[in-house]
N, C-alpha and C positions, 0 to 999 in steps of 0.2 A: 866432716867429709864422710865418715862412716854412716852417720844418720841419713845423709843425702843418698848415698849408695843403697842403703837398706830400703829407703822409700822408693827409689827407682826400681829396685828388684820387685817390690810388692806391686807397683803399678804395672810392670811388665807381666807379672803372673796373672794379675786381674785381667789385663787386656787380652792375654792369650786365652784365658778361660772363657771370656766373653766371645772371643772370635770363633770358638768351636764348641758351642754348648750342645751339639748333637752327639757328642761322645761322652759317655758317663765315666765314672772313676775306674770301672773295670775294663775300659777300652772298647766297649760295645758301641757301634755306630748306629744312630737312629736315623732312619729314612722316613720323612714325613710324606704320606701318600693321601691325597684328597681324592674322593670318589663320590659318586651319586647313585650307587647301587641301591635298589629298593630293599625293603626289610627281608623279604623272602630269599634274596640273593646273598645277604650278609653271612649266613652260615657257610656257604660255599666259599666265599672270599676269606673268611676266617680260617677255614681248613687249608686253603692255598697258602696263606701267610704262615700258618703254623708249620706247614711242610717246609717252606723256605727257611724259616728261622731254625728249624731242626737241622737242616742241611748246611746252614751258614750261621753257626753259633755266635759269630762276632757281629751280626747284623740284627737290629730290631726294626720291624716295619710298624710305624705308627699310623694306622689307617684312620682317617677322619671323614665322616659323612658330611657332605654339603649338598643342599638341594640343587637339583639339576637346572640346566638352562641359564637364564639371566642371573639368578642368584649366585651360581657358581662363578660365572665370568666376572660379575661385579666384585665378588670376594677376592678373586685372583688379581684383578686390577688393583684393588686396594692393598693387597699383600705385596704386590710388586712395588708399588709406590712407597711402602713403609719398610721395604727390604725384609719382608717376612714370608716370602713365597715358599710353597712346599718344594720338596725335592722333585716330586713327580705328581702329576694330576691327570685324572680321567676327564676327557673333554669330548664334546660333540664337534664334528668337523666344521659345522657352520660357524663356530666361534674361533677357529684356528687363526684366521687372519688378524684378529685383535691382539693375540699374543705374539704373533710374528712382527706386526707393526710396532709393538712395544719393545721389540728386541729382547723378549723375556725368555724364549725357549731355544734350545739347541737345534740345529739341523741334525737329522739322524745320521747323516753321512759321517759326522764327527765321530760317532761311535761305531757305525757299521764298518768303516774302513780302518778302524783302530786295531790294536793288538788283541782285543777281546771282541772282535767284530763278528759279522755274519758273512758266510760265503755266498757266492752267486747262487749256488744250489739251494741254500737255505732261504735266500730271498725269493727265489723262484717258487719255493714251496708255499709261500704265503699267497692266499687268494688275491689276484690283482684287483678285484673289486674293493677289498679292504685296504689295500695300499693306496688306491686312487683317492679314497676318502680322507686319507691322512696327509695328503699333499696340498700345498698352497703355491700357486704359480709354478706348478710342476716340480716342486722341491719337497722332499719328504721331511716333515717336521714332527712326526709322532709315529708310534707303532701301534697297530691294532691289538686290542686285548681280547675281544670276543666279537661275535657277529650275530646277526639276526636276519631272517627272511620273513616275508609276509605271506601267510597262507589263508585258505578258507577253512573255517571250522564249522561243522554242521551237525545238526541234531538228527541222528539216524531214526530215532523213534518217531519224530514228527514227519520224516519222509515217509515212513510206512503208513502212518495215519492218513497222509495225503495221497496215497497210492503211488508214491515215487519209490523206485528201487533204491534202498539205502546204500547199495554197493556201486551205484552209478551217480556220483555227484555231478553237478553241472560242469560241462566241458567248455562252454563258450558263453558269450554274452546273451545270446538268444535263450539258451537253456537256463541261465541264471535268472533272467527276467521271468521266464515261464514258471520255474520252480518258486520264485519269490511270490508270484501271483497265486499259485496253488496253496502256498503255505501261509498266506495272509488271510485271516478269518475274523469275522464278526460272530462270535460264538453265541451271544445271547440275543442277537437280532435288534440291538438298540441303536444301530447305525454307526457304532464306533468300533474301530479295530481293536481286537483283544489279543490277537496273535499276529506277529509280523514275520515276513519271509526273510528279508535281508536288511542288515543294518547299514544305512547310509550315514557315514560320519560327518554330518553337516553341523559344524560347531560355530559359535561366534568367533569371528576373526580376531577380536580383541582379547579373547580368553586364552587360558593356558593350553588348551587342546588344539589350537589352530595349526601348529606344526604337525601334529599327529594326523589331522585332516589332510594336509598337503601330502604327507608321506603315503597316505592310502590312496589319494587321487592320482599321484604320479604314475604308478604302474598302469592305470587305465589309459593315461596319455600315451605311454609307450606301446600298450597293446593295440592302440589305434594307429600306430606308426609315427607318433609325434615325439618331439624332444623339447626340453626346457629352454635351451639356449644354443646359439650357433657356436662353432668350434673356436672362432676368434673372440668370443664373449663380447661382441659388440651389439648384439640384439637378441632378445628373448624370442622363443618360437612357440611358447605354450598356447598362443592364441591362433594357431593354425587350424585347418579343418579337423585335424585329429583331436586337438584340444577341445574344440566345440563339440565334436562327436562324443568325447568322453564325458564332458560335463552335462551334455544333454541326456546322456544315458543315465547318469546318476539322478538327474532331475525327474526323469521318466519313472524310475522305480520309486523315488521319494513320493511323488504325487500319487502313484497307483496305490501305495500302501497307506496314504494319509499319515506319513511318518512324522509330521510336525507335532503330533500329540504324544510321541514316545519320549519319555523323560529319563529312562534308566541309562546307565553307561552300557557299553557294548558287552562287557563281561558279565555284569549283573543281569542284563537282559537275557543273555544266553543261559546262565546258570538257573535263572528263575523260570525257564521254559517259556518265556514270552517271545523270544525271537529265535528263528530256526537257523540262520546263517550269519556269521560275522567274519570279518577279517581281523587277524591278530598275529602276534609274534609268539615265539616259544616261551617267553618269560611268564606267560599266564598258564602254562600247562600244569604247574603244581596246583593251581586253583581249580582247574577243570577236572583234575584227577580225583577230586573230592566228590564229584557228582555221582550220586547213587541211583537217582530216579529215572534216568534215561541213558540211552546209548549215544555216543557221539564219535565223530571221526575228523580227521584232518586231511586236506587234499590241496592240490595246486590251485592257484587262482585261475578262474576260467579264462580261456584265450579270447582275445579281442578280434576285431576284423582283420588285423594284420599278423599278429603273433601272440604267443604266450609270454608273459613277462612278470617279474616281481622285482622288488628291490632287495639288495643286500646292504645292510648298514651295520652299525655297531659303534662302540666307543674306542677311543685311542688314548695312549699314554704319552704325555709330553714331559720332557725333562727340563727343568728351569735352570737358567744361568746363575741364579742366586744360590743354587745348591752348593754346599761345601763338600759334598761327596758325589759328584756327577758320575764317576766311574763305577762306584758301588751301586748307585741308582740304576745305571745302565745294566749292570750285571743282574739286578732284580728284574728289570723289564725283559732282558734277553731270556732269563730263566722262565718267565711266564710263557714265552713263545715256544718253549720246547714242547714237542708233540705229546709227550706223556702228561705234562702239566696242563696242556690245552684239553686233552681228553678228560682228565680228572675234573677240571673246572666245568667243562661242558656237561658231564654226567651229573654233577652236583647242583649246578646252577640253572640248567635249561638253556643257556646260551649256546651258540654254535661255535665250533673251533675256527681258527683263522688259518690253519695249516692244512694243506691238501693231504699230507701223509697221515694225518690223524685218522682219516677215513679208512686207511688200510691197516690200522692197528687191530690185531685180533680181538683184544678186549673191547675196543670201541665198536667193532662190527657186531660183537655179541650183544653189547648194550643196545644198539639200534635194532637188532633183530627182536629184542624183547620189548621194544618201545616204538610201535608203529607210528604213534603221533609225532615223536621227535624225529623219526626217520623221514616223515613227510616234509618236515622243515628242511632237513639236511638235503634231501633229494632236490629241493627247489634251488639249491645253489647253482645247479647246472643251467638254469634258465634265468638266473638273477643278473642284475646289473647295478652298478653304483650310480647315484645321481650325478649328472654332469657337473664338472667343476665350474663354480662361479666364484672367482677370486675376490671380487668386490661386491658389496651390497647383497650378499646372499641372504642375510636375515631380513632385509627390507623387501627383497624380491619374494621370499617366502610369505611375508605378510601380504604383499600385493596379490599373490595367488590365492591365499586364504580369503581375502576380501572378495575376490571374484567368485569363488565357490559359494561363499555365504550369500552374496547378492543374487546369484543366479538361482540358488535352491531355496533359500529362505525369503528372498525379496522378490521384487517384480521385474528384475532386469533379465533380459535374454542372455543365454550363455555366451553367445558371440560378443555382445556388447560388453558384458562383464569382463571377459578375458581381454578384449581390446583395450579397455580402460586400464586394466592391470598392466598390460604390455606397454602402454604409453608411459605410465609412471615409471616402470622398470627401465625402459630404454632411455628416459631422461637421466636417470641415475647413471647408467652405463656410459652415457655420453660425456660424463664429467671425469671419467677415469683417464688418467695420464699414463698411457702405455709405455 
């Protein structure tokens, strides 16, 4: 009997040890955090984690990089199925529904309304654009970690050479086209463009940059007065007159510049002095700050026929139900949202903060005063908007839009016909949704 009892005790100890292998012998809790931050953001993330661990010596944050997009989602799905999901993961809003439908992540209200929750004042301090992107079917399933806006980055030296005032960047579509035409040159007279005015991000819809193309085209749709989808999410609207106008405008610049022969990425094209104006987010500012051979600036996206607009996007943190330490994980997420930590991460990473009050912190104001490029991105928050919620088939609808842009600009399909075809495919998918 004693041998049997001893064996049972050993089994119980083994079982208990296997049940919580995220706590080491010293009692330190490990929180597994998956993310897809690019290499130049890793130092800022490491600084943030080091600060948290110093303030919370009983917690270790195990940060693991996973390639963004489909690879991250596929790994998460596999981990959920094998009961090895992380405690928290960095995700794009477009993939949120897959995790919700798998019943894999917590509703944020579970924590926000808890004893270590967030007050109404604190929630109201988070930019609504960021919160909207973290919702699925109007329910918050993640918290924003950082934000981005899309701005126009331009070569002031090239402006001077073309007789354009470098302190007066293009304010509207007409000026953008006019400047692009003046900045597009065949320098050696061989009939080929050597310098391009404006980068039109027309990529293969089947490639990894297709969503980046859609994200850059969407503000032009808004600027023309259009929307992606109706409020009931029963029909897409991107094939409206506004959509046709926006896509026709891109095609007009693309053809004028003979842009089909341009092979560099937008950032390398800009750095190499080959292209004078690009659209980009603040994440590439560290790269541009290394430029020594010309002067550059950052400004608002030019206004369209109806309004000035840009997008505000970013990544979010979702907490998994398989976590053995959900409350400790939430404490980490909540800490990241604190204004001082948001300011620190913004200054070191180049991402924008998600809290309004950060913009009023004296230290952050001083930081922006000394960094006009970053300030230009922050200033655009005032005219930014989140992409409309599409609860079902968001990834597929993104793909349909990308195909329309590719077919219209790189193919021989008219913008209206290309967008109508994409809309028909999208609406067929939406018609299958059981509301």
